[in-house]
C-alpha positions in Angstrom: -48.1 63.2 50.6 -48.5 62.5 47.0 -51.2 63.5 44.4 -51.8 60.7 42.2 -54.1 60.5 39.2 -55.8 57.0 39.1 -57.3 55.9 35.9 -60.9 54.2 36.0 -59.4 50.8 35.3 -56.4 51.2 37.8 -56.3 50.4 41.3 -58.8 52.6 43.6 -57.2 53.3 46.8 -59.1 53.2 50.0 -60.0 56.8 51.2 -59.6 57.3 55.0 -60.7 60.0 57.3 -57.8 62.2 58.0 -57.5 61.1 61.6 -57.4 57.5 60.5 -54.8 58.2 57.8 -52.5 59.9 60.1 -52.7 57.2 62.8 -51.3 54.9 60.0 -48.8 57.6 58.5 -47.4 59.0 61.7 -44.5 56.5 62.3 -43.0 57.4 58.9 -43.9 61.1 58.7 -41.0 63.2 59.0 -41.1 66.9 60.5 -39.9 68.4 57.3 -40.8 68.8 53.8 -40.4 65.4 52.2 -41.8 65.6 48.7 -41.8 68.2 45.7 -45.1 69.6 46.4 -44.2 70.3 50.1 -41.0 71.9 49.1 -42.7 74.1 46.9 -45.4 75.0 49.3 -42.6 75.6 52.1 -40.8 78.2 49.9 -43.9 80.0 49.5 -44.6 79.8 53.1 -41.2 81.1 54.1 -41.6 83.9 51.3 -44.7 85.4 53.2 -43.7 84.7 56.6 -43.0 87.7 59.0 -40.3 87.6 61.7 -41.0 85.1 64.2 -38.5 86.2 66.7 -39.9 87.0 70.1 -43.5 86.1 68.9 -46.1 83.8 70.3 -46.6 81.2 67.3 -49.4 78.6 67.0 -48.6 75.7 64.7 -52.1 74.6 64.0 -52.6 71.2 62.7 -48.9 70.8 63.6 -48.5 67.0 62.9 -45.0 66.1 63.6 -44.1 69.7 64.1 -42.6 71.1 60.8 -43.5 74.6 61.1 -43.5 74.7 64.9 -39.8 73.6 64.8 -39.1 76.2 62.1 -40.7 78.9 64.4 -38.6 77.5 67.4 -35.4 77.7 65.6 -36.3 81.3 64.2 -36.3 82.6 67.9 -40.2 82.5 68.6 -40.8 83.3 72.3 -43.4 80.6 72.6 -44.5 77.9 70.1 -47.7 76.0 70.6 -48.5 72.9 68.6 -52.0 71.6 68.2 -53.3 68.8 66.2 -56.1 66.2 66.4 -54.0 63.2 66.0 -52.4 61.7 69.0 -50.1 59.5 66.9 -48.7 62.6 65.0 -48.3 64.6 68.3 -46.6 61.6 69.8 -43.8 62.1 67.3 -44.0 66.0 67.7 -40.7 67.2 69.6 -42.3 70.4 70.7 -42.7 71.1 74.4 -45.9 72.9 74.0 -48.3 70.5 72.4 -51.8 69.4 72.9 -54.7 67.6 71.0 -57.2 70.0 69.4 -59.1 70.4 66.3 -58.7 73.6 64.0 -62.5 74.3 64.6 -62.1 74.4 68.5 -58.7 76.0 69.4 -58.3 75.8 73.4 -56.6 79.3 73.6 -57.6 82.5 74.9 -59.0 85.3 72.4 -56.1 87.5 70.9 -53.4 85.4 72.5 -51.3 84.5 69.5 -49.0 86.7 67.2 -48.7 84.2 64.3 -50.7 81.4 63.1 -49.0 78.7 60.8 -51.2 76.3 59.2 -49.7 74.1 56.5 -51.7 71.7 54.2 -54.4 71.0 56.7 -57.6 72.8 55.9 -58.2 70.8 52.8 -59.1 67.7 55.0 -62.1 69.8 56.2 -65.3 69.9 54.1 -66.1 73.5 55.9 -63.6 76.4 56.1 -65.7 78.8 58.2 -65.5 77.4 61.7 -61.7 77.1 61.4 -61.2 80.5 59.9 -63.3 82.0 62.7 -61.1 80.2 65.4 -58.2 81.4 63.8 -59.3 85.1 63.7 -60.4 84.7 67.2 -56.9 83.6 68.8 -55.0 86.3 66.6 -54.0 89.4 68.5 -54.6 92.6 66.4 -52.1 93.1 63.7 -51.2 89.3 63.7 -50.9 87.2 60.7 -51.9 83.7 59.7 -50.2 82.0 57.1 -52.4 78.9 55.7 -51.4 76.8 52.9 -53.3 74.2 50.9 -53.1 72.0 47.9 -53.8 74.1 44.8 -57.6 73.6 43.8 -56.7 73.4 40.2 -55.0 70.1 40.8 -58.5 68.8 41.8 -61.0 71.1 39.9 -59.5 71.4 36.6 -61.5 69.5 33.9 -60.6 65.9 34.5 -59.6 64.1 31.3 -59.5 60.5 30.3 -61.7 59.7 33.4 -58.8 60.4 35.8 -59.4 61.4 39.4 -56.9 63.0 41.5 -56.1 61.9 45.1 -54.0 62.8 48.1 -52.2 59.6 48.8 -49.7 58.0 51.2 -47.9 54.6 51.7 -48.3 53.3 55.2 -45.9 51.0 57.1 -47.9 48.1 56.1 -46.8 48.7 52.5 -50.3 49.7 51.4 -51.2 53.0 49.7 -54.2 54.9 51.0 -56.0 58.1 49.9 -56.6 60.7 52.5 -59.9 62.6 52.3 -59.7 66.0 50.6 -61.9 68.7 49.7 -60.7 71.3 47.1 -61.4 75.0 48.4 -61.0 77.8 45.8 -59.8 81.4 46.7 -63.2 82.6 46.8 -64.1 80.0 49.7 -61.3 81.2 51.8 -62.4 84.7 51.3 -66.0 83.9 52.0 -64.8 82.0 55.3 -62.8 85.1 56.3 -65.8 87.4 55.7 -67.4 86.6 59.3 -63.9 87.4 60.8 -61.9 90.5 60.9 -59.1 88.8 58.7 -58.1 90.6 55.6 -56.4 88.8 52.8 -52.8 90.5 52.5 -51.0 88.2 50.0 -51.1 85.0 48.0 -48.5 82.9 46.5 -49.2 79.9 44.0 -45.9 78.1 43.7 -45.0 75.7 41.1 -42.6 72.9 41.3 -39.5 72.3 39.2 -39.6 68.5 40.4 -43.2 67.7 39.8 -44.3 66.7 36.1 -46.7 69.5 35.9 -46.4 73.2 34.8 -49.5 74.2 36.8 -49.3 75.6 40.7 -49.2 72.8 43.0 -50.0 74.6 46.2 -51.5 77.9 47.2 -50.7 79.9 50.3 -52.5 82.8 51.9 -51.5 85.5 54.4 -54.3 87.0 56.3 -53.8 89.9 58.7 -56.1 90.5 61.9 -57.5 93.9 61.7 -56.5 96.1 64.4 -59.3 97.0 66.9 -59.2 100.7 65.7 -60.0 99.4 62.2 -62.7 97.1 62.9 
């Protein structure tokens, strides 16, 4: 995944729905951080991640399994990988995997200890349905770690008529843009209001590799309130 700013007179990349983009991208999408933004994002995710040993972990929008593999290797008792792209799931090595959206998670309420959701919710125009589902499946005291591309990369005043895009190069050699909706911190907080998730920590990592001094990603840790606190 790259962020590219295209000038008005430069080539305009075709924007694909995420499901179509990942169908083209899956064959070359490795299950590890493979660019500067992802490395900065993953470092922040690890910084906020609780112990996964012995836990039931949901890798939501798992793709090829980056965070699920991390959870498995960290000693999680069960790792469940869900993604809406059959092409990405076909390349996912985790044993427990299934097709599902973030807005309709096919798991029982309070059945998961940890939710890991990396760089996925920005593909959605609405956060509330996914946040409700995350809050529903988390057990009391559980944690959800959710990362996104930093909204400042999209919402900062655009100069010289430049427009940022999330882009990738497919196996056909063409570069495409993936649909993306920038969500600010307040959007995540509003989406969490209808749940019993409370924001516990935020990280805004910068990348020493990327040509910007601004944060490139944002990572949220939400905690599911205990029943006695609700």
